[in-house]
C-alpha positions in Angstrom: -7.8 -15.2 36.9 -3.6 -15.1 37.3 -3.6 -11.4 37.3 -6.5 -10.1 39.4 -7.7 -6.6 38.9 -10.5 -4.4 40.4 -13.8 -4.6 38.8 -16.9 -2.6 38.8 -20.2 -4.0 38.2 -22.6 -1.3 37.3 -26.4 -2.8 37.4 -29.3 -3.6 39.8 -29.1 -5.4 42.8 -30.4 -8.5 41.9 -30.0 -12.6 41.9 -28.2 -12.7 38.7 -25.8 -9.7 39.4 -24.8 -11.2 43.1 -24.1 -14.4 41.6 -21.5 -12.5 39.1 -20.6 -10.5 42.0 -19.9 -13.9 43.9 -17.9 -15.5 41.0 -15.3 -12.5 41.1 -15.3 -13.4 45.0 -14.3 -16.8 44.5 -11.5 -16.2 42.4 -10.1 -13.4 45.0 -11.2 -10.6 42.6 -12.1 -7.2 44.1 -15.3 -6.6 42.7 -17.7 -3.4 43.5 -21.6 -3.7 42.7 -22.8 -0.1 42.2 -26.7 0.5 41.3 -26.7 4.4 41.0 -24.6 5.8 38.5 -23.2 8.9 41.0 -22.0 5.9 43.2 -20.6 4.0 40.3 -18.6 7.1 39.1 -17.3 7.8 42.5 -16.1 4.3 42.9 -14.2 4.3 39.6 -12.7 7.7 40.0 -11.3 6.8 43.6 -10.1 2.8 42.9 -9.4 3.0 39.0 -11.1 -0.4 38.3 -9.4 -2.2 35.2 -12.8 -3.7 34.2 -16.1 -1.9 34.1 -19.4 -4.1 33.6 -22.2 -1.9 32.8 -25.5 -3.2 32.6 -28.5 -1.8 30.9 -31.3 -2.1 33.3 -33.3 1.3 33.1 -34.6 3.3 30.1 -32.6 6.1 30.9 -29.6 4.9 29.4 -27.4 5.4 32.2 -25.1 2.9 31.4 -23.9 4.6 28.1 -24.0 8.0 30.3 -21.4 6.4 32.8 -19.1 5.0 29.9 -18.8 8.5 28.3 -17.9 9.8 32.1 -15.4 7.2 32.4 -13.6 7.4 28.9 -13.2 11.1 29.7 -11.8 10.6 33.0 -9.5 7.7 32.0 -9.6 5.5 28.4 -7.5 3.0 30.0 -10.3 0.9 31.4 -12.1 -2.1 29.9 -15.5 -1.4 29.1 -18.1 -4.8 28.6 -21.7 -3.7 28.0 -24.5 -6.2 29.0 -27.5 -5.3 27.3 -31.3 -6.8 28.0 -32.5 -6.1 24.6 -31.3 -7.7 21.3 -30.9 -4.3 19.5 -28.2 -3.7 17.0 -28.6 0.2 18.0 -27.3 -0.7 21.5 -24.3 -2.6 20.1 -23.4 0.1 17.8 -23.6 2.8 20.6 -21.5 0.8 23.1 -18.8 0.3 20.6 -18.9 4.1 19.5 -18.5 4.8 23.4 -15.6 2.6 23.1 -16.7 -0.8 24.5 -14.4 -3.7 24.7 -17.1 -6.3 24.5 -21.0 -6.2 24.1 -23.2 -9.5 25.5 -26.7 -9.9 25.8 -28.8 -11.3 28.5 -28.6 -14.3 29.4 -25.2 -14.8 29.3 -22.8 -17.6 30.2 -20.8 -16.6 33.4 -17.9 -18.6 32.3 -17.8 -17.2 28.9 -17.6 -13.7 30.6 -14.8 -14.4 32.6 -13.1 -16.1 29.7 -13.1 -12.8 27.4 -12.3 -10.9 30.8 -8.8 -13.2 31.1 -8.2 -12.8 27.3 -8.6 -8.5 27.9 -6.7 -8.6 30.6 -3.6 -10.7 29.7 -3.4 -8.6 26.4 -3.5 -5.7 28.3 0.0 -6.9 30.5 1.4 -8.6 27.4 1.2 -5.3 25.3 3.1 -3.3 28.3 5.9 -5.7 28.9 6.7 -6.1 25.1 6.1 -2.5 23.7 7.9 0.9 24.4 6.3 3.5 26.6 6.2 6.0 24.1 6.5 6.6 20.1 7.3 9.5 18.2 4.9 9.4 14.9 5.4 12.5 13.0 4.4 15.4 14.8 2.4 13.1 17.0 3.9 11.6 20.3 2.0 8.3 21.4 1.9 6.9 24.7 0.7 3.3 24.8 0.7 2.9 28.7 -1.8 5.6 28.8 -3.8 5.2 25.5 -2.9 8.8 25.1 -2.0 10.9 21.4 -0.4 14.4 21.5 -0.1 16.7 18.8 1.5 20.1 20.2 -0.5 20.9 23.2 -3.6 18.9 22.6 -4.1 15.4 23.9 -6.4 12.5 22.3 -7.5 9.6 24.7 -8.0 6.5 22.9 -10.2 3.9 23.7 -8.7 0.7 24.9 -8.8 -0.8 21.8 -7.7 1.7 19.8 -4.7 2.0 21.7 -3.9 -1.6 21.9 -4.3 -1.5 17.8 -1.7 1.8 17.3 0.5 0.0 19.7 0.5 -3.2 17.4 0.7 -1.0 14.2 3.8 0.7 16.4 5.8 -2.7 16.9 5.2 -3.6 13.5 6.3 -0.2 11.9 6.4 -0.4 7.7 5.6 -4.3 8.3 2.0 -5.5 7.3 -0.5 -6.4 9.8 -2.8 -8.8 8.8 -6.3 -8.6 10.1 -6.0 -12.3 11.2 -3.2 -11.7 13.4 -4.8 -8.3 14.5 -7.4 -10.4 15.7 -5.9 -13.1 17.4 -3.6 -10.6 19.1 -5.6 -7.8 20.2 -9.1 -9.5 20.2 -8.8 -13.1 20.6 -10.9 -15.9 19.5 -12.9 -15.8 22.4 -14.5 -12.4 21.7 -15.8 -13.2 18.2 -14.7 -10.2 16.5 -14.8 -9.7 13.0 -12.6 -8.4 10.1 -15.5 -5.4 9.8 -15.1 -4.4 13.5 -11.2 -4.3 12.9 -11.4 -2.3 9.7 -13.8 0.0 11.8 -11.0 0.6 14.3 -8.6 1.0 11.5 -10.9 3.8 10.4 -10.9 5.7 13.8 -7.3 5.4 14.0 -6.8 7.4 10.6 -9.5 9.9 12.1 -7.2 10.4 15.1 -4.0 10.6 12.7 -5.4 12.8 10.0 -3.6 16.3 11.3 -0.3 15.3 10.2 -0.3 13.8 6.6 3.2 12.0 6.7 1.5 9.7 9.3 -0.4 6.9 7.1 -1.9 3.6 8.0 -1.8 1.9 4.6 -4.0 -0.5 3.1 -2.4 -3.7 1.7 -5.0 -5.2 -0.3 -5.7 -8.7 0.4 -2.8 -8.4 3.0 -3.8 -5.8 5.7 -2.5 -2.7 6.9 0.8 -1.0 7.3 1.8 2.1 9.5 4.2 4.7 8.0 5.6 7.5 8.8 7.5 9.7 5.7 8.9 12.8 7.6 9.5 15.7 5.7 12.9 16.3 7.2 13.6 12.5 6.2 17.6 11.7 5.7 18.3 9.6 2.4 14.5 8.8 2.1 14.5 7.2 5.4 11.4 6.5 7.3 11.8 7.3 10.8 10.3 5.9 14.0 12.0 7.3 17.4 11.3 5.6 21.0 11.5 7.4 24.0 11.9 6.2 27.5 9.5 7.5 29.8 
């Protein structure tokens, strides 16, 4: 990897996990393997890894509980679930908790590395090209922290939600097609679908529902467009303000 983030692997201390750990080491990536939830969460809080790979390896469902703790602490983390059972419920719950990707055992380590490279590349590309903060009606969106503020309340977006809202903000009043969003945010390696994209649009609309002037408008057959219709607009002009951090 050109950019070498810190990686947390939560999973059993077994041969396959050790092999994955060694694959990261070979590329100069700092990686920590934790096999219990408390030590994994403690390491996360201390080291703030960019990527957390969470394995399902017990019936207690600790990988879901750990994911929830991580998202509540800081949503600016890539979450990758690896399941041992091919159950749609696992994948559904994983994505509901903000997963950036879900795989099933057995998985190809090279494929996992490709997906992680795509995630990390997009993170730095979005940070380099996008303003830090946007005013969207009554909301203030901090694209770097993935936080949406309304009055004194803060909404911590998942990584996917923040990336998608950043893209819509950059393309304010322009139609963003599903194909463009999938290629920019998810990339071809992650095999995301139009349905996944539409699901995240639905989530963002719920996040923005407290200010009716902020709308994600469906452009049938084309995509979606973010608009802000300020009550105090002048001469009917739609406004978006960029703020320095």
